[in-house]
N, C-alpha and C positions, 0 to 999 in steps of 0.2 A: 332347201330339201333337194333329193332327187330325183332326177326328172324322167329318168328310165330308168329301164326295169329289162334286165337280161337273166336266163334261165336255161343252163343246160345238165338235161338228163344220161344219165348214165347206166348201163349193167353192172357193172362192177366198183363195189364200195370200195377198193383200197387205189384203183386208180381213177376215184372222183373223190377220194380224202387229197390225192396227187394235186387234182385238176383243177380242183378249189385254191389252196397253194399257188399254184401258178394267177389264175386269175386273177387273186388279189394284186399279186405284189407287180402284175405288168399295167395294170391302171389306178389310177384315185376312183377307185369303187366300193361304195361299202357292202360288207356280205353282209346281205337279211339270214338269211338263212342256207345253212351246208350239211344235211340230212340225211340218215335213210332213208328209204319210202320200199312202201311196199310193194311189189313182192322183190326183197333182193336187191332195189337200184339206190339210187344214189344219185339225189336235185344240188344243186345250186343256185340262189336265188343271190342275186348281185341288184345294186343301187347304185347310180350317179348322172354325174351329165352323162347326153346320148355318145359324140367323142369317147368317152373311159371305158363307159359299158361296150361301144361295141368292139374295139380294141382288148379290151376282156376276152369279148365270146370268144375272138379269134382266135386269143391264147388257147382259151379250157374248149375250141371247138379243133383246133388240131394237135393240141396233146390227149384229147380224147380219142379223137380218130372214129376204130369200128366198132369202140364201146359209148359211143352216142345212140341216143332213141330216141331222144325227143331235143327242141332247143327251140327261145325265145325271146323275141326283141322285141321291146313297145318302145318306142324312141319319145313320144310323147303321154308316158303313163297319168294317168289323174291319182293326183295327192290321198284321195284315200284307199289308196290301195297299197301300200305303204305301211300303215297298221294293222288293216284288216290282214295283212298278209302278218304280221306278227301279233296279230289277236292284240291289238291293245287300242281299238279302237273307240270312241268311250260313245253310247249310243245315248242323249240326250230324252226324245222322247219315243220311243215303239211307237209301231202300229201293224200294217200289215206287214207279213214273213214270207218275202219270196225265197226261191230254194232253186238253187241251179248246182244238178250233177251230172259227169260229163265222164268218159273213160281215163283223159289225157287232162294234165297237169298243166300246162300249159294252153288247152284248149278252156278250162276255167279261168286262170288269168286274166284272160285274152274276152273271155262274154262279162268277167268283174268289170273289165275296164268296159266296153260299150253301154253295161247296163246303167255303170251312175254318170257318163255322158249323154245317156238318152235322156235319162230325168230326175228328179230334185229326190234322189234314195239318199239310205247311209249303206255303205257297206257294214255286214257286222263280222265276218270273216271270211278269203279267204285260207280252203286244209288244201294239203299241199300234197294226198300221197299219204302221209304217215295214218295208222290202226285203221285206213277206208280203204284196202286192195290196188292200192295204186289212182285211184280214182281221183281227181280234184273236182270240190261244190264247192259252192258259194254261197252266202245266207248273208241275205240284201234286208231292209225298213223301212217304210216310209208310208204314207198315204195311198190307201187302194188302187186308183188311179196311175198312180207313180210305179209303184210295186209294177202290175200287170204291166204299163209301160216299157217299165223297165227291160222287165225279165223277156217280153216279146221281142223288145231290140237282140237283145244279146240270147232269143236260142235259136233267132234266120242264118240260115244255111252255117248250120253245125255241125256237122257230121258226127259227133261222137258225144253227142247229146245222148246220155240217158234219161235224166227225168228231169219235169220242174212242173215242179207250185207255183200257184202266190196262196196262200192262207189270209182271208181278208179279216178277219177277228181271233188272232191264237187267244188260248190261253195264257192265263199271265204264267202259271206253270213253266208250260212250255216259252213262255218269252224266260224266263230264269234263266231256264239250263239253255238258252241257248245266249243272253248274255253273257 
């Protein structure tokens, strides 16, 4: 399983597609997501060993140039981030729900990493910019105390935070839509 996550976000879709191609050719990385994000930007998410992700990121940043609007490198990403980004996390026992909303995709991914390292919670999803106006948001679940602790850790010193909530006992219909 990959240990590092890298992300490059660009203002140009054409340049983004070309940059994604160069990034995956530059090193042994897995392309986690390569897609348009609102409003008209392009995001490339990669995973792999830290050295490979760094090499791929160097290539992406160099080629992206002035079109790069955001970037992220998490050298020791928590293992739950990968399935949460791919929306494939299996939730065995849902409980309280925490939601973290950010103006930045990179901020959401970083906050998810902090949250899952801070408390015994399970990431449900990390939504990355598509159909949410370029924002990023994280949903997670666990017992109420753990969710509160994870959300508190994740929002600390986050200037691009829009809102965070903890729902102690979510309605089963709401849970169904989140899972």
